[in-house]
Structures are given as C-alpha cells and as structure tokens.
N, C-alpha and C positions, 0 to 999 in steps of 0.2 A: 504494500500500500504506500509506495514511495511518492511523496509529494514534492520533494525537492532534492535534486542532485545536479548541480550546475557544472557543465563541462566548460573547458576553456573555449573562448570564441573561435579559436583556430582549429578546433577539433574537426577532422575529416573522417566521415564514416565510410567504412569499407563496404563495398557492395559484393555480395556473394553471387555466384553464378546461379541461374534459374534451376530449380529442382526439375529433374526430368521425370515427368509423370509416368512415363513408360515403365520405370523401375518399380514404382508402387503398383502399377497395373499388373505387372508380372507377379508381385507378391500376392495381390488380391486373387489373381487366377490360381495361384498355387494353393491359397487357403481354401477357396471354394472347391478345389478339386480334392481336398483331403476328406477322408471318411469321418463320420461323426463318432464321438465317443459313446460308449454304452452309458445309458442313464441320463443323457442330456436331453434338453427339450427338443421335441419334434414338432414341425409345423402341423397345423390343423389338429391340435390335441382334443378338440371337442367334436370332431367328425364333420363331414361335409354338410350336415343338415343345419348347422348353425348359420343364420343369416347375418347380414350387416347390422352393426350396432352403432349408435351415436351417443356420446356422453358430453354433457355441457355443464360446466361449473363457472360461477361468477362470484365476485366479491366487490364490495365498496368499503373503502377504509377512510375514516376521518382521523387525521393526524394533527397533533399540536406539539411543537417543540418550544420549550421555554429556556431562556438563557439568563443567568444572574446579572450579566452586564451587557451593555451595547457592544457591538463588534468593533474591531480596531478601525474600520472605515465608517463607523456610525450606523451599522445595520441594526434593525429592530431587535428587541429582546424576545419577541414572540414570532413564531413561524408556523402558521396554519397551512394545511394542504389537504386535498382529497385525491384519492387514487381509485381507479377502476381497473379491474383485471378479469380477463375471461380465458377459459381453456375449453377448446372444442376438440374432441377426438372422435374420429370416424374409423371403424375397423371393418374388415370384410375378410372373406376367405377363412372363416372360422378363427379370426383373430391373427392370422399370419401376416396380414397386410394392414397398415393403418396410416392415417394422416393426423398430425397434431398441430393446432394453431393456438397461440397464446399471446394475444395483444394486451398492451398495458398503456394506461394514460394517467399522468399526474398533473393536477392543477395546483400551482403554488403562486399566489399573487405577489410574493415578494422577491422571487428569484426566477428570472425568465429562462435560465439554463435548466431549472428543475421543472419548468412548465412545458412538458413535452409528451409525445406519444412514442411508443417503441413496440416493435414486434419481438417479444422475448424468445419465442420459438415458433418455427414453421417447418416441419420436417416430415418426411415419409420414412416408414420403417417396414422391413420385411424380416420375419422370423423364420429361418429355414431349419433344416435338419443339421444341427451342430454349428450354425452360424447365425449372425445378426447383421443386417445391413441398414444403415441410416443415411439419409441424404437431406440436406436443408440447413436451416438455422436452428442450432441446438446448443444446450448447455450441458457440460460434462464436468463432474467433480472428481478430483483426485485428492487424497489426503487422509490423515489419521489424527493429527494433533489438534488441540483446542485453540491455542493462542495465536497461531500463525500457520497458514497453508502454503508452504514453500513450493511444493511440487505441482500445485494447481495452476497451470499456465495456459491452458487452451483458450479460455474465455477471458475477455477484458473485464476489468473491475468497473462497476457502476458506482463511482465514488460519491456522486451527489445523492444517491439513495441512502447510503450509510457508510461511515468511515471504517466499519469493521471488516470490509472486504468480502462479506458474505453474499452480497448482491452482484450478479454478473450479467453481462450482455450476451445475447445469443451470438454464436460464431458460425458463419457458413462453413459447412464441412461435409465430407463424404467419409463415412467410417465403416469399417468391416471388423467384426469380432468373431474369432474362431473359438468355439467352446470345446474343450477337450479334457480328458481325465488329468492330463499333466498341467492344466491351467487354462487361462483365457489370454489369447493373444489378440491385440487390437492394432489396427493401422488407421491413421487419420490423414486425409488431405484437407488443408485449411485455406481455401482461396479467399481473397479479400482480407481486409483488416479494419477493425473498429477502434477508434481513439478512446482513451479514458475520458470519463466525464468529470467536470469540475464545476464547483459553484461559481456564480458570477460575483462581481464586487458588491452586488446588492444582497447576496445570500450569506448565510452563516457557514462556519467551518471552511472559510476560504483564506483565513489569515490576512496578512497585509499584502496580498498578491492579486494581480489581474492576469489570469492565465488565458492566453489566446488559443485558438485552434491551430493545429500543426498544418500549415499550408505547404510545407516542404519538410525534408528531414525524416520522412518515413521510409524505412529501408526497402527499396526495390519494389514497392507496391505498384508504382506507375509503370514499371517494366514488366508486370505480369508475373512476378515471382510468386511461388506458392509455398506456404509453410507446410510442414508435415511433422507427424509425431508417431511414435510406436510405444506400446505399453504391454507388459506381461504381468499378470496377477495370478495368484494361486493361494489356496489355503492348505498349508502344510502342517498337519497335526493341529496345534493350537496357535499357529503363526499365520497371520494374513500378510502376504508379501506383495509388493508392487515395485516394478522396475520400469522406468520410462526414459525416452529420449525425445527431445523437442529440437527442431531446427527451423528457425524462421525469424519473425520480427518480435522483439522484446515487448511484452505488454506493459512493462514498467518504464515510463519515459524518464530520460534526463531532461534538464531544462536549460535553455539559453536565455540570458537577459537581453531583451530587444529594445531597451530604452535606458538612458542614464538613470542611475539610482539617485533620487533626490529626497531629502527629508520631508516627511509629510505626504509624499505621493506614493500610491500603490506601486509596487515593483512589478513591471510587466515582464512576463515570462512566456516562452513558447516551448511546447513539448518537442523532444527529439526522440524518435523511436528507431533504435539501431538494430543490427543483427544480433541474434543470440543463439547459442547452442547450450542445451541444458541436459545433463544426466540427473535423474531423480530416483530416490529410493524412499519408499514409505513402508512401514511395517508396524504390526501390532501383535503382541503376545498376550493372550487371555489365559489367566490361571486362577480359577475360582473367582474370588472377589477382587482380584488384582488385574490391572491392565498396564502393559508397558508399551509405549508408543514412540515412534521415531519418524521424522522426515528430514531428509538431507538432499542438498543439491550441489552440483558443481557446474558453474556457469562460465561461459566464455563468449566471445563475440567482439562487438565494437567497444564495450566497456571492459575495464580490466578484469581478468579472470579472478573469480573468488569462490569461496566455499561458505555455505551457510547450513545450519542444522537446528532442529528443535527436538529435544529429548524429554519425554514426559512419563509420568507414572500417575495412575488413578486407582484409588481404593474405594470400593462401593460398600457402604454399610446398609444392609437390607433391613427394613422395618425398625430402624433405630428410634424413630419417634412415631408411634402409632403405625400407620401403613406406609409412611414416607420412607423412600430410599435416599440416602445421602452419599454423594460422591465427592471425595477429596482429591483435588488435582494439584500437581506440582510439575512445572516444566522449566527447562533451561533453554534459552534462545542464544544462538551464537552466529556471528557473521565476522569473517576475518578481515573485512574492510575497516573494522574499528570505528574511529571517529568519522571516517568518510561514509559510514552507513547512512543512507538517505532517511529523511523524516518518515516515521511510522514503520520503519524497519528497526530491528533490535540487534545490537552487536554483542552484548554480554549481559543479558538480563535474566531475571527469574520471574516466572508467572506462578501465582498461587491462587487457587479458586475453590469454590464449593458449588456443587450442583445438587438440587433437591427436586426429586420427582414425588409429588404428594400422593400419587395413585388414587386420586379421588374421581368422582363422576365428572368433574369439570376439567379433568386433564391438566391440572395446575402444575407449573414448573417454574424453577428459579435458578439462575446462574449468576454468580457474583465472583469477581476476581480483580487482581491488581498485577501489573507488570512493573517491576522495580529494577532500575539500573543501580546496582549496589555501590558503584563508584561515585556517581554524581548525585544520587538521591532522587533522580527524576522518577515520577510515578504516573501510570495511566490506570485509573480506576474504571471499572465497568460493572453494570448491573443490567440484567435482562430477565424479564418474567412475563408470564401470560397465564390466563385462565379463561375457560369457556363460560359464557353466560347463556343459559338455555340451550336450545338446539342450533340456533343460527348465528349467534354472536360470539365474538372473542375480544377480550380486552388485553392489551399488552403494554408493558412499560419498559423503558430503557433509559439508562443514565450513563454519562461519561464525564470524567474529570481529568484534566491534565495539570499536574502540579509538580513543583520542585525546580522550575527553571524560570528566569526572569522573562517578562513579556517582551516581544519584539514589536516595535512600532512601524508604521508605514514609512518606507524609505530607509529603514535601518540597515546599514551595510552588513551587519552581522548575519542577517537573513541569507545573504549570498556568500559571504566569505568564511563564516564559521559554522560548519555543519553541526557541530555539537550543540549549538545554541538554537537550531532551527525549531526545536520543540516549543520554543517561546511563541511561535506563530499561533499556537492553539490555546494558549493560556486563557484567553478571554472567551473561549468557545465551549466551556463546560456547559452541559445541557441535560435537561430531563425531557423525555419524549413519551407521550401517551397516544395510543392508537386504538380506536374502536372499529372492529371489522364486522360487516354483515355479509354472511355467506348465503348464496342462492343455489 
C-alpha cells in the first residue's frame, strides 16, 4: 500500500521485451491435454437435466467517516457517501459454464475521485474435467497473513475505498487452472493495466499531496506488452503451500515530483509504474488451535531488488467467553529497504491483534490490532467489527489511528526527502467509519 516512494528525476525505466503469448498458449495446451486426477471435480456434476440458472444479489451501503481534525489542506471532518453494488450470475450446462457481472457505484459529495462507477468483475468461467478456465475482468486473492498481503499482486489496490489494501480493482485476465492430486497449477495472462486510485485534494486520507494520473511512465503498456503470472498451490498434510511468479508492471507506483515544493502548497506528484519480477511464497501450518503463517517475496525490476516477508502465529481459544472464539495474533513484518521503505509498507515492525468471533445469530465479529515500529515508536492502530441486524441489514464499524510521528504540512520538504518521516502525512487523518448495508 505504498503511497510515496520518490525516485530521482533522472531515473530511466527499463522496458522489457513483449511477452510472447505463444509460450503461454503452449503451456495452456499442455495443461488441457493432461488427464484429470481421481476425485477432482467433473463438469456437469448435476447431470444434463439441470437447466440454466440466474442469481442476483444487490446491496446499498450508507457510509459516514468522521475525523477528529480538519485535513492538512482544510478538508471537512465528516465524509458521507452511499454505495450501490450488484452481482449477477448466469450459469448453464449444469453449472459448467457461467457468466458473472459485478458493477459498483459510489457517490461521495466531497471527493470527486471517490464519486465514480466501476465494473468490479465481468468474466466467463468454464469448469471442465480437472481444469478451470476464466476469461474477463476478475479479482484473485493470494495470501495467508493478516497485517500485510505481500504476494497478492495480480489486482490493483483501490486505495480510495480503504487504506487497508483489502479492496481491489478487477484485472483483465485469461486464467487456466489445472487440478491434480499433486496440487493446483495456474497460469495467468494479464492484458491491460489499471492505475491505483487516490483521493483528491478535497478528500481525506490524501495527506498534503495532489496526486495526478500517470499520463506516461507506465511500463510498456502502450507497446502492447502483456503481464503474466504462474502459481502452484497444494495442501501437504497440515501445510497449505503456495509458490508464485509474476512478470509485468508493478502495481505499487513510485512517485515523481512534477512541481516545485513550496511551503503551504500541496506537493504535486505523478505515479510511475515500472517493470517488476516477483517470486512469492505463502504458507500456513495448522496444528490444533495453532496456526503458523508466512508470506515472502523477492522483487526485482526497475526498482532496486529487495526482499520482504511477514511471519505470523495465531492461537485460537475456543469458547473462552460463552460461545465466543478468541484468536490471538502476532506477526513480524520485514523489508530490507529499511528507511527507504515507502509509506504504508513496514521495514521492521511487529503486529499484535485479537480476533473475536461471537458465534451468535447475528454473525458478530471483531478484529483489533496495532503495528508498532519498535525503533521509532510509530504506531498504526486499527479496529474492524460488524454485526447483522435482522435478515437484510448489516452494521459495520472501522477505526484507524496513526500516531508516534510529527505531522507533515503542505509543502514540507521532509515529505519528499525523508522517507522515515512520511508517516506524518497521515497524522491528521485518524478516523472512525460507520456503515449500514441493506442486502436485497
């Protein structure tokens, strides 16, 4: 969730040669030609007599964010908005073929960047004998840890929806999954590229920055280059293992300053999306009430090569208070870039949290935690909770606080020159969010 990593103005991005689609086409042909493993899903499991089916879900969400102080650029303390979301799924051939559409629209009167519509997903799926094929706009999640998802790189972050990186934009893709006894092998072609979303200078959680759209500096997209990725996953005894390789355009931008830095004036930045190669490893070991989790990446490309990892442990206490289950979480976050680590990434930090599942009829849940840099004392506190009200309503609450560093003002050169102080851009943006959702 990197908000600021400013390269030198003279940085020249390397352009990689276009990916030859014929190579992946050969891999796809090889996978489709392989026999299915015993016990795997077979197309038409319900028989040919099952006809086409249509499923439709919709929701309306009323959201209010409250901030204890005005923003650095004078933004309002309250940020109301309303969001509409629909999911339409049509399947046929006894469920072997389907089409999914998921449009989304949010109206935010105070931030025109957040007042927009988006097609979250629009894809076709075919479930065959030992394989799955998907084509279209889709969201795919990889990862195991709680505080940071390092390996999850296929989809772009929708940062104006939430700074926790959980919301993602749909990515155009063609994916093929081979299901075998020895694991699941997936291949992805990822044409097109979507830029990260940022709040406008009228919105909150923007800091003292005015972030432009990237009109140039996007790695090879104009030349028709295609990103691609491979992933292998398998359950080996009590271990869930995932290995992945991504080659393409970095979803995390660096930033170039496009105007002189002047006191009292928002710092104008332009995103730069360079080439990236990433090897990823994610794993989870489940032993009784204990879970041990790991995510690690090795990245190269236009940015300096670096290593990052999240190592965590979780203990679940079943029925500790009535019917409630309590999970105790502890994770260590490492990035060998040290003080050069961009804002909202973590170089040498510890996350401690608690997760409570109340196991009640309202499906109530709570997650609270803090990420602490034990060297500087900087802390990021978070709280998320939700409960169902009746059959069609859900109420959720969320809060975040950024403490332990001095605030940065508009035009403060430290925002550009001192990466260790960039957390000060968010000090004035502590917030409490309430959201009421009606499902249809």
